[in-house]
C-alpha positions, 0 to 999 in steps of 0.5 A, spaced: 500 500 500 502 506 498 500 513 501 500 519 497 500 526 500 500 532 496 502 539 498 503 546 496 496 548 493 493 555 495 491 561 491 494 565 486 492 571 481 492 569 474 499 569 471 502 567 477 506 560 479 505 555 484 509 548 486 505 542 488 509 536 491 507 529 492 510 525 497 509 517 497 510 513 503 514 508 500 519 507 494 516 509 487 521 508 482 517 503 479 511 507 478 509 512 473 507 518 477 502 523 475 497 529 477 490 529 475 485 535 477 478 536 477 474 542 477 467 543 480 462 540 475 467 537 471 470 530 470 477 528 473 482 529 467 490 528 467 494 534 467 501 530 467 505 524 468 512 522 468 514 514 467 519 510 471 524 512 466 523 519 467 519 521 460 514 526 461 507 527 458 503 533 459 495 535 457 495 540 451 492 545 456 498 546 460 504 544 455 509 550 456 506 552 463 507 546 467 513 542 469 513 535 472 519 532 475 521 526 480 526 525 486 526 517 487 531 518 493 525 522 496 519 518 494 517 525 491 514 528 485 513 535 483 509 539 479 511 547 477 505 551 475 507 557 471 503 562 468 496 560 471 490 561 468 483 561 472 481 555 468 487 551 472 482 552 478 481 545 481 483 540 486 489 537 484 490 529 485 497 526 485 497 519 483 501 513 482 501 506 479 504 502 474 498 504 469 495 510 471 488 511 471 487 503 472 483 500 478 490 499 482 492 506 482 494 510 488 491 516 489 492 522 494 487 526 498 487 532 493 489 539 494 486 545 492 489 550 487 485 557 486 487 562 480 483 568 480 482 573 475 
């Protein structure tokens, strides 16, 4: 069982930056790690993920603005969010697993990100 805890959410004005962290309770080097988000009234969507080998993939809506990295020694992944927009407002969830989004995915409780215009 892997427990994930997100931190770093908060409030920021449009154009600002926030950094999110996700700390895992055990080794994550074999897992893909990702961030999802869910805005009110919308489905949860994949924002970005990083594979065990370090390859990254981003949703079109955040490409060029968000950057994902991982530190396997610290069992932590980081999401740097720049040039934030009001439409980035959502609860952000950290996820870990061999196949993200599958029934075996581990989830964090989520952290709120609010971007005001």
